[in-house]
N, C-alpha and C positions, 0 to 999 in steps of 0.2 A: 442688273448696270453698268457700265463699261465700266473702264479701268479708271477710275479720276485720283490724283494725287487727295493722300491728306494735309490738312489746311497747313496745318506746319511746316510740312517739303513743296508748298505752294513760292515762286520767285518770281513767281508772273504774274500780271492780272489775267490772263488768259486762261491762264491756270487756275486762278481765282473762278473766273465766270462759269468755266466749263464745270468744274467739282460744284458752281451752284446748281448750273443746268441740271445735270444731273441728280442734283437730290431734289429738281421742280420735279421732273416725272416724276421720282421716286414719288414724292410728297402727292402728287396726283394717283397717281395707283392708289394709293391707301386709303386716300381719300374718296378717291368713288367707290371702294369694298367697305368702307364705311356709311357711306349713303345707300347699300345693299343691303344694312345691315336694316338701316330705316326703312328700307320699304319690307323689307319681314316684319317690322316692330309695327306697321302702320296696316299690314296687314292681318297680327294677332290681337293687336288691342278691341276687345267689342266694343267698344265705345270710345266715339270722338275725344270728349273734357279729356279722357285719359293720355292723350298726347305730349300735352304738357304736363310735368310731372318739375313743377322745383327745385324739392330735396334731387332729386338725380342727378341735376343740370349743377347745382351746389356740388355734389360730389367727385361726377365731370371736372369740375375747374379748379376743387380743393387735388384730386389726384395730378391733374396735370402740373399743377403749381410745385407740389411736393416730386417728382416725376424731375421736374426742370433745375430745378435745387440738386438734388441729387445727379443730372447730367450737366453743371453748370451754366446755365443759361439761365436771366435773370428770370425770376416768378410773377413780374409782371409782364410781363410782354405773350409770357403760356397766358396768365386770366385772360389776356384780352384775345387772341388766337382764337382758344376756347371760346369764352363765352361768344364770339361771331359763330364761330364753326356750330358751336350748337344751336345759337341762333337759328340760319341759315336750315341746320341737320331737320329740327321740329316746322321749320315754314314748310320745308318737304314732304316731312312726314304727312304734313297733313294737306297738303294738297294729293298725294298719292291716296291718303285716308280718305278721303272726297271721291276721289276716281274710280274708287272701289264699292 
């Protein structure tokens, strides 16, 4: 990741936007890696009905909310983002499973 100022050191919107853009690129790389694990899950799970695991989804979202609390951002935002991420991951895993 290229050098960016910490949020508290930003004095211009250009600096803020540069930081956000750099973080968004890093988040994109992490999401791509996460979807790689979804490809692995689709390959490993022996049956299609095992793709959706409600208990695991609940655990992942609870973990995200707890992490948000520790890191000081709104847990409700984490819940909303991770719910969307997990649902997109499940949809992708179904696609990969069906293609295999």
